[in-house]
C-alpha positions in Angstrom: 72.4 -134.9 2.7 75.2 -132.8 1.3 74.0 -129.9 3.4 75.0 -131.8 6.5 78.5 -132.8 5.5 80.8 -130.5 7.4 84.4 -131.5 6.8 86.8 -133.7 4.9 86.9 -136.4 7.5 83.2 -137.0 7.1 83.6 -136.9 3.3 86.3 -139.6 3.4 84.3 -141.9 5.7 81.2 -141.5 3.5 83.3 -142.3 0.5 84.6 -145.5 2.1 81.1 -146.5 3.2 79.6 -145.8 -0.2 82.1 -148.3 -1.6 80.1 -151.0 0.3 76.7 -149.8 -0.9 76.1 -152.2 -3.7 77.5 -155.3 -1.9 75.5 -154.5 1.3 72.3 -153.7 -0.6 72.5 -156.9 -2.6 72.7 -158.9 0.6 69.9 -157.2 2.4 67.0 -159.2 1.0 68.7 -162.5 1.9 69.5 -161.3 5.4 65.9 -160.5 5.9 64.4 -163.5 4.2 66.5 -166.0 6.1 66.9 -164.0 9.3 70.7 -164.4 9.2 73.2 -162.2 10.9 75.3 -160.1 8.5 78.6 -161.4 9.7 80.4 -160.7 6.4 79.3 -157.0 6.5 80.5 -156.6 10.1 83.8 -158.1 9.3 84.2 -155.7 6.4 83.4 -152.8 8.7 86.0 -154.0 11.2 88.6 -154.3 8.4 87.9 -150.7 7.3 88.4 -149.4 10.9 84.7 -148.4 11.3 84.3 -150.2 14.6 87.0 -148.1 16.2 85.6 -144.8 14.7 84.0 -143.6 18.0 87.0 -144.5 20.1 88.9 -141.5 21.3 92.1 -140.8 19.3 94.0 -140.8 22.6 93.2 -144.5 22.9 94.0 -145.4 19.2 90.6 -144.7 17.7 89.3 -142.3 15.1 87.8 -139.9 17.6 84.5 -139.3 15.7 81.8 -137.4 17.5 78.1 -138.0 17.7 77.3 -135.8 14.7 79.8 -137.9 12.6 78.3 -141.1 13.9 74.7 -140.0 13.0 75.8 -139.0 9.5 77.6 -142.3 8.8 74.9 -144.5 10.5 72.1 -142.9 8.5 74.1 -143.7 5.3 74.8 -147.3 6.4 71.2 -147.9 7.3 70.1 -146.9 3.8 72.1 -149.9 2.6 71.0 -152.5 5.2 69.2 -151.6 8.4 70.1 -154.8 10.3 73.8 -154.2 9.8 73.5 -150.5 10.8 71.5 -151.0 13.9 73.7 -153.8 15.0 77.0 -152.0 14.6 75.4 -148.8 15.9 75.1 -150.3 19.4 78.8 -151.1 19.4 79.7 -147.6 18.3 77.4 -146.1 20.8 78.7 -148.1 23.8 82.3 -147.4 22.9 81.5 -143.7 22.5 79.6 -143.6 25.8 82.3 -145.4 27.8 85.1 -143.0 26.7 83.0 -139.9 27.1 81.7 -140.7 30.6 84.9 -142.4 31.8 83.1 -144.1 34.7 85.6 -146.9 34.4 89.1 -147.1 35.9 92.1 -146.0 33.8 93.3 -149.6 33.5 89.8 -150.8 32.4 89.6 -148.1 29.8 93.1 -148.9 28.5 92.2 -152.6 28.3 88.9 -152.2 26.4 90.5 -149.6 24.1 93.2 -152.0 23.1 90.6 -154.7 22.5 88.5 -152.4 20.3 91.6 -151.4 18.3 92.2 -155.1 17.6 88.7 -155.5 16.3 86.7 -156.6 19.4 83.0 -155.8 19.6 81.1 -154.8 22.7 77.4 -154.2 23.6 75.4 -153.8 26.8 73.2 -156.6 27.8 70.6 -155.0 30.1 67.1 -155.8 29.0 65.2 -158.6 30.6 61.8 -160.2 30.1 60.5 -159.1 33.5 61.9 -155.6 33.5 61.8 -154.6 29.9 64.1 -151.8 28.8 66.4 -150.5 31.5 65.3 -147.0 30.7 62.0 -147.9 32.5 64.0 -148.1 35.7 63.3 -151.8 36.5 65.8 -153.7 38.7 67.5 -156.6 36.8 66.7 -160.1 38.0 70.2 -161.1 36.9 72.2 -161.5 40.1 75.9 -161.1 40.9 77.1 -162.6 44.2 80.6 -162.0 45.6 82.6 -165.1 46.7 86.1 -164.4 47.7 87.9 -162.7 44.8 85.3 -163.7 42.3 81.7 -162.8 41.2 79.2 -165.5 40.3 76.6 -164.2 37.8 73.4 -165.9 36.8 70.4 -164.6 34.7 69.0 -164.1 31.3 69.1 -161.1 29.0 67.0 -160.4 26.0 67.5 -158.2 22.9 71.3 -158.7 23.0 71.9 -157.2 19.6 75.1 -158.2 17.8 75.3 -161.3 19.9 76.6 -163.7 17.2 79.9 -161.7 16.9 80.3 -159.9 20.2 83.6 -160.3 22.0 82.4 -158.7 25.2 79.0 -158.4 26.9 78.6 -155.5 29.4 76.1 -157.2 31.6 73.9 -155.5 34.2 73.3 -157.4 37.4 71.8 -156.7 40.8 74.3 -156.7 43.7 72.3 -157.4 46.8 75.0 -156.5 49.3 75.5 -153.1 47.8 71.9 -152.5 46.8 72.9 -151.3 43.4 73.2 -152.4 39.8 76.7 -153.3 38.6 77.9 -153.8 35.0 80.3 -156.6 34.4 82.6 -157.1 31.4 82.2 -160.7 30.3 84.1 -162.3 27.5 82.2 -164.5 25.1 84.2 -167.6 25.9 83.4 -167.7 29.6 82.1 -171.0 30.9 78.4 -170.8 31.6 77.8 -168.0 29.1 75.8 -169.0 26.0 73.6 -167.5 23.3 70.1 -168.9 22.9 68.9 -168.0 19.4 65.5 -166.6 20.1 65.3 -163.6 17.8 62.4 -164.3 15.4 60.6 -161.1 14.5 59.2 -159.5 11.4 61.5 -156.4 11.7 65.3 -156.1 11.6 65.5 -159.9 11.3 69.3 -159.9 10.9 70.4 -158.1 14.1 71.0 -161.3 16.1 69.2 -159.8 19.1 69.1 -163.2 20.9 69.0 -164.1 24.5 72.1 -164.2 26.6 72.0 -166.9 29.2 74.3 -166.8 32.2 74.6 -169.9 34.4 76.9 -169.5 37.4 79.4 -167.5 35.3 82.5 -167.0 37.4 84.6 -163.9 36.8 87.4 -162.1 38.7 86.4 -159.3 41.0 87.9 -156.7 38.7 85.4 -157.4 36.0 82.9 -155.2 37.8 83.7 -152.1 35.7 80.8 -149.8 36.4 78.2 -149.1 39.1 74.9 -147.4 38.4 74.2 -145.1 41.2 72.1 -142.6 39.2 68.3 -142.8 38.8 67.3 -144.1 35.4 67.4 -141.5 32.7 69.2 -138.8 34.8 72.4 -138.8 32.8 72.3 -137.6 29.2 73.6 -140.0 26.6 73.8 -138.5 23.1 75.3 -141.7 21.7 71.8 -143.2 21.6 71.1 -140.9 18.6 72.5 -143.8 16.5 68.9 -145.2 16.9 67.0 -142.5 15.1 69.8 -142.2 12.5 69.2 -145.8 11.6 65.4 -145.3 11.0 66.1 -142.1 9.1 68.4 -144.1 6.8 65.5 -146.6 6.1 63.2 -143.7 5.3 65.7 -142.3 2.9 66.0 -145.6 1.1 62.2 -145.9 0.8 62.0 -142.4 -0.6 64.7 -143.1 -3.1 63.1 -146.2 -4.3 59.7 -144.5 -4.7 61.2 -141.6 -6.6 63.0 -143.9 -9.0 59.8 -145.8 -9.5 57.9 -142.6 -10.2 60.4 -141.5 -12.8 60.4 -144.9 -14.5 56.8 -146.3 -14.3 54.6 -145.3 -17.2 51.2 -147.0 -17.4 49.5 -146.9 -20.8 46.7 -144.7 -19.4 49.1 -141.7 -19.5 51.9 -140.5 -21.7 55.1 -140.5 -19.8 56.0 -141.5 -16.2 53.8 -141.0 -13.2 56.1 -138.5 -11.7 54.4 -135.9 -13.9 51.1 -136.4 -12.0 50.1 -133.9 -9.4 49.1 -136.5 -6.8 52.4 -138.3 -7.1 54.3 -135.0 -6.9 52.3 -134.2 -3.7 53.5 -137.5 -2.1 57.1 -136.8 -3.1 56.9 -133.3 -1.7 55.5 -134.7 1.6 58.2 -137.3 1.8 61.0 -134.8 1.2 59.5 -132.3 3.7 59.4 -135.0 6.4 63.0 -135.8 5.6 64.0 -132.2 5.9 62.3 -131.7 9.2 63.6 -135.0 10.7 67.2 -134.4 9.5 67.4 -130.8 10.7 66.1 -131.8 14.1 68.4 -134.8 14.5 71.6 -133.2 13.3 71.0 -130.0 15.3 70.6 -132.0 18.5 73.7 -134.0 17.7 75.7 -130.9 17.1 74.4 -129.3 20.3 75.5 -132.4 22.3 78.9 -132.4 20.8 79.4 -128.8 21.8 80.2 -129.0 25.6 79.3 -125.4 26.0 75.8 -126.1 24.8 75.3 -129.7 26.1 74.1 -128.7 29.6 71.2 -126.8 28.0 69.7 -129.9 26.5 67.0 -131.5 28.6 64.3 -133.3 26.6 65.8 -132.8 23.1 67.5 -136.2 22.9 64.3 -138.2 23.4 62.3 -135.7 21.3 64.7 -136.2 18.4 64.3 -139.9 18.6 60.5 -139.6 18.8 60.2 -137.1 15.9 62.6 -138.8 13.6 61.3 -142.3 14.1 57.7 -141.3 13.6 58.6 -139.2 10.5 60.5 -142.2 9.1 57.3 -144.4 9.5 55.3 -141.7 7.7 57.8 -141.5 4.9 57.8 -145.2 4.3 54.0 -145.2 4.3 53.9 -142.5 1.7 56.5 -144.3 -0.5 54.3 -147.4 -0.4 51.2 -145.3 -1.3 53.1 -143.9 -4.3 54.2 -147.3 -5.6 50.9 -149.0 -4.9 50.3 -152.7 -4.6 53.7 -153.5 -6.0 55.1 -152.3 -2.7 53.6 -155.4 -1.0 55.3 -157.9 -3.2 57.9 -159.9 -1.2 60.6 -159.1 -3.8 60.0 -155.4 -3.3 62.3 -153.7 -0.7 59.5 -151.4 0.4 57.8 -154.1 2.3 61.1 -154.8 4.2 61.5 -151.0 4.9 57.9 -151.0 6.2 58.6 -153.8 8.6 62.0 -152.6 9.7 61.1 -148.9 10.3 58.3 -149.8 12.8 60.9 -151.4 15.1 61.9 -147.8 16.0 58.8 -147.5 18.1 60.2 -150.1 20.4 63.7 -148.8 20.8 64.4 -146.6 23.8 63.2 -144.1 24.7 59.6 -145.0 24.1 57.2 -142.4 22.8 55.0 -142.2 25.9 58.1 -141.7 28.2 59.4 -139.0 25.9 56.1 -137.1 25.8 55.7 -137.3 29.5 59.2 -135.9 30.1 58.5 -133.0 27.7 55.2 -132.3 29.5 56.7 -132.5 33.0 59.6 -130.1 31.9 57.0 -127.6 30.6 55.0 -127.9 33.8 58.0 -127.3 36.0 59.2 -124.4 33.9 55.8 -122.7 34.3 55.8 -123.3 38.0 59.2 -121.7 38.2 57.9 -118.6 36.5 55.1 -118.3 38.9 57.4 -118.8 41.9 59.6 -115.9 40.8 
């Protein structure tokens, strides 16, 4: 990890995060066992200024870039994955909003002020009938204009961070404009409620419940964003917080397995199992996967942060997520093979890492979409060669 720390700002943030390591790790089992949202962890992150870290300095934030976010999120995920993935969505949305600047100046000023005061925001875009918005489905949530107000009705799923969100950035179909609009909805609006539906075996503490909207009335100016681009046509490097989370889980699994290998000494041998060649082989495989995944992820993040290189990225963002997530699954599997049957005990963190890391397969972009885009890009490049 030290190889990827580039400056004093990153060192300072890592120092501050590492102060939370013991406390957050000690809560992780309970969060998972009871499927409770890590509210206390989030409040501590707000207090330390972490939730305004990806907000531009111009607007009162810390101005961290994607590379910085990836570094910090990987570390946080090694403490508790539910906390990391949850807060990662807020960091990502804030970073995206102020990078793209599709909002009006007054809207940007408003949400920046709210974030500085500790407000949390996430997009609410997924629906049962459309799945992930990256698939291009039209939301069934509807927004109808009546006078100076919008009336919004629908149901969103996978609304991560919902127990503590201040604002929901809700996608809705606007029939009269034949487009998708994003509306900034405050948590206390009448007709807006959270239905606690999140009951999975992975990342049980993310609070990714359903958001139910029943005739929610908002002022016309709460339509802050229009989506006039085809799905997936605009690069969004802030989504690299997703593979960063799963890389952190993999690192935690590797660390546990390595500690176990250095301490466990059955009476059939003299000394710990770390001296055995088959165990060393597994350790070597885990560390090689970590190296490959980390170099790929951080190089893509660095390229995106460099505006002179960003335009040359095409399929690398999705490829990084695909490669890192699948490597993370492989690493956790090898850690469990090293530890053996003890890894399946409910009081062993490896079984939680195993369940949590597989959730990465279901975060966007999906593997099949990524591979298809890579293939199509290669096909088009070859066609272009022939044409010239």
